[in-house]
N, C-alpha and C positions, 0 to 999 in steps of 0.2 A: 667483294669484287677487288684484288689486287691486279694492277696495270704497270707494267714496265716496259720502256722501248730501248733494246738491247740494238747497240750499232757496232758491228764486226766489220773492221776494214781486213780486206783480203788481198794476196797476189795472185790475183785472177783477173780477165776481163770481164767487164759485166755484161759481154753479150754471149753469144749460145757458147762457149767456152765453160762460163760458171755453170749455165743451165745444164750441158753435156755432165760434168763432170758431180754437181749436186746427184743427179738421178741415177749416176751409176754408182755412187759412193752410197744411197740410201740401200739397193742393192747388195751390197758388199756386207753393210753393217746387217742387214736383214738377215741374210745367211747366218753371220757370227753369230747372232741371237737367238737363233732360232732349232729347236730339236726336242725330244720327247713329250711332246705334247704341247710344249711351250714356245713362244716366240710370236712371230708374226706370220700371218695369213692373208692374203690378197683375196677379196671375195670378188672384187668388180673392179674391170680399168676400162674407160671409156672418152671418147674425145666428146667435148659439149660444146656449144657453138650458141654465141648472142645472148647469153645469160647475164644479169644484171647482179654483177658480182662486188664489184668495187666501188661502193658510197653510188650505187647506181647503176654505174657506167657498164655498159655491156661489154663483155669478154667472152674470148673462144679458149679453147686448152684441153687438158687432160682431166677428167676427175678419176678419183682413186678411192676405193672402200676398203678398208684393212680392219684387222681385230688382231690385238696384242693381249697374250697370256703370259701375263707376268709375276706368277705367285712367286717363283724362285727367286726373285731379284729384289722382292721386298724383305726387311728386316724380320727376325724372328718372331718376335711379340708381334708385331702386326699381321704376322700369317695365323698367329695360333688366336689374333681377337677376333678376326673379319673372315665372314664366309670366303668361298672360292668364288664367287660370284663379284665379289668386289675387285677381284684381279684378272678382272676381263673389261679390256678395254676396247671402244669402237672409236676408228678415224675416220674421217671424211675429208679429202683433200682436194682443192681445187686449182691446179697449177694453169695459171694464165701466163707464164714468164713475161716480163719481169715480176710482175704480182703473183703472189698464192696465198692462200687462204687455207689453213687447216684445224679442225675443228674435232677435239678429243672428247669424249663422252664416257660413262660408265652407266648405261641404259638398264641392266638388268639388277643393279643395287643401290644407286644414289638417283637414279632417273635424274630429273630435272636439276637437282639441287647440287648438281660436279657439270663442272665443263671447265675445257681450257681451249681459249681460243688464240691462234697464233696468225696473224696476218705480216706479211714479208713482202718489202721492193729492195729491187738490187738496182744499185747505181752508179755510174763510173765516177765516184768519189771519194772521200776518206771519213765520211760521217758527218760532213757540215751541213747539209740539207734538213732544214726545218721541218717537221709535220711532213713529210713525203709521203705519210699514210692517211693524211687527212682528216684526223682525229676532231670531232668537236670542240668546242671551247670547255664544255664541262669536263670532258675526259684529259683534255691537256693540262687541266690544273691537277686532275689526279697524278699525271705519269712522271715516273720519273727515268729519266736518261740514263742509260748504264753502257759505256764504251768498253769493249772486250778486246783486249790484245791475245792473240793467239800464241803469243810465244812467253805466255805468264806462266812461268811455273810454279806460283804461290796457288794458284787454283788447280792447275792439272801437271803433277809430277812429270819428269821424262820418261820414268819408266812403265806408264800408265797408257802411254801411246806410241805411235811411230817417232822415230827421232827426225823432226824436223831441221836440227842443227847439222845434219849429217847430209840429208839426203838432197841427191843434186838431181835435176831433171834435165835430161838429155833432150828429149822431144820438145818441151817447154822452155828449155833455156833460162832456166831460173833455179833460185836453191843453191847453196845452203840458206834456210832465215837465219836471221841472228836477231839479236833484242834491237829494237829500235830500226827494224828493217823499212818500216813507212819511209823515213828519213834518209835511210842509206840505199836502199833498193832504188833500182831503175827501171824494174820490168815494171810489168800492167798491175794497174791499183784498181780497188774497186771496194763498197761496201752494201754489206747487207744489214739491211734494216728491219726489224723484228719488233712488233708489237704484241707483246704475251698479255693476254687475260685469264687471269686465274679464278675462278670462282668454287667455292667448297661450302658451302651450306650445310653447318653442323652446329648447333647451338653449343657455345663453349670453347669451341677450338677452331674455329673458321679463319682468324687471324693468324692463329698461329700455324695451321696448315697451307695456307695461302703463303706465308712468308717462307714457310719449309719449302714448298715446291719450288718458288722463284729460285733458293738458293740453288737449287739444281741444275737450273738454266747456263750459266756461263759456263760449268765445266761440260756440260753436253753439246755445247756451241764450239768449244776449243776444241774437245776430242775429235768431234766429226769433221770440224776443218782441217785439222792436223792429217787426219786420214785422206781426205780428199786431196791435200795437197803433195802426198806422199805417195799418192796411187796415178798421179798426174800422167807417167808414161804410160799406164793401162789404158787412158781412158783419151787422152789428147788428141790420136788420130782418129776417135771413132765419130763417123756422122750422127746427127740425131736419128736417123731413122736406124742406125746399128743398134743405138741406144734402146731404141723403143723394142726391138727383135730381144737384146739382151736382157730387159724388163720383162717379155714373155718367158723367157728361160727361167728366172730367178723365180717368178711365180710357180712355176712346174717345181722347181728345186726347192722351195719351201713347203709345197704340199707334203713333198716326200721326205723332208727332215721332221717336221711336225708329226708325221705316222711311224717312221722308222728310224729315224736319228737317236743319236745321246741327249741328254740334256745337257745344254751348255752354253756358255755365254756370262754375263755378269752373273753369277749366282752367290747369293748370300748365304754367307757362313759364320758371319760376327752375329756376336748378342745370342748365341745359339747353346743349347745347353750340350753335356759331353756327349760326345759322339755315339750314336749308335752305327749297327752295319749299315742300315739305311743310308744315313748321314754320308758315311765314308765311301760308299759307293757313288753317291751324288756328288760329292768333291772329285773323285776321281775322274767323274765324265766331264766334269768343266774343264 
C-alpha cells in the first residue's frame, strides 16, 4: 500500500460554500464524462445517521454508490491486455462534511487485491494542520505530505482546463486568480486535506502501479478545483436543498446519457495503432 496526504489550499469558505460547490461540480464533471455506455452511473443515494465513520466517531450525512465504466479512458495497450471487467469500478462514498470517505474497488476483476481509499477533511486554514485525519503512528511513518497549488501550470496546462487567470466571479466577488494567490488574495481561504491510500496487489508490478496511480492525483485535484472555481457563479446562490434537487436531476441525466448519449469525455486515442473507421467515429464523438 502506498499512502500520501495531499493538501490543497483553495479560495473558498470552508463552510457550506465549499460543500455546495463540490457537490455541484461533481455532477457537472460526471455529465461531461458520461455517454455511449461509459462514464458514471449512480446506483444509490440516501442519508445515513449515527454511523461509526471517522476513527469510530459517529457521523451523519449522505451515502452514495456509483459505478464507473472507464475502458475508453485507458491507454490502448492496457485496453488490449485486460478484460472489460477490469475497467468497471465501484465507488462507495460517505459524505459527512467537513469529513468525507470514498472507497474505490474493482470487484469483478481484482476483487480484494485493489482498492483506493480517500479520506478528506476540509478546514479554514491553508495547510498548517498536522494529522487532521488522525492517522495512527504506523501510517504517519509511511505518509508523504504533498502540497498542491491549483495555479501550477507545470502539472496542468492552461488549455486543459477552464482559465482561472481570467475568470472573475461577480456573485462570489473573487478572481481572477494569480500565482501566489494565497499571499496576495484577501478573499476566503481554506484547505482540503486528502489522505489517499492505494493498494494494487499484483506480483511484480505492485509498487509501479501504486506510484503510477498516485501520479494522477495532483492533476485530478487541480482540474476539479479549477472547474469548481470557474463555475462559482453557477452554484454560489444555490442552497444545499437546491443542490440536492440538482443531484437528483443529474442521476436521471446520467442514466439517459449512458443509454442514449454519444461516447465523450477524456477518451484515450494515444498509443493506438492506425485508425480504423471505428476509431475515427469514436474520436469524432469525443
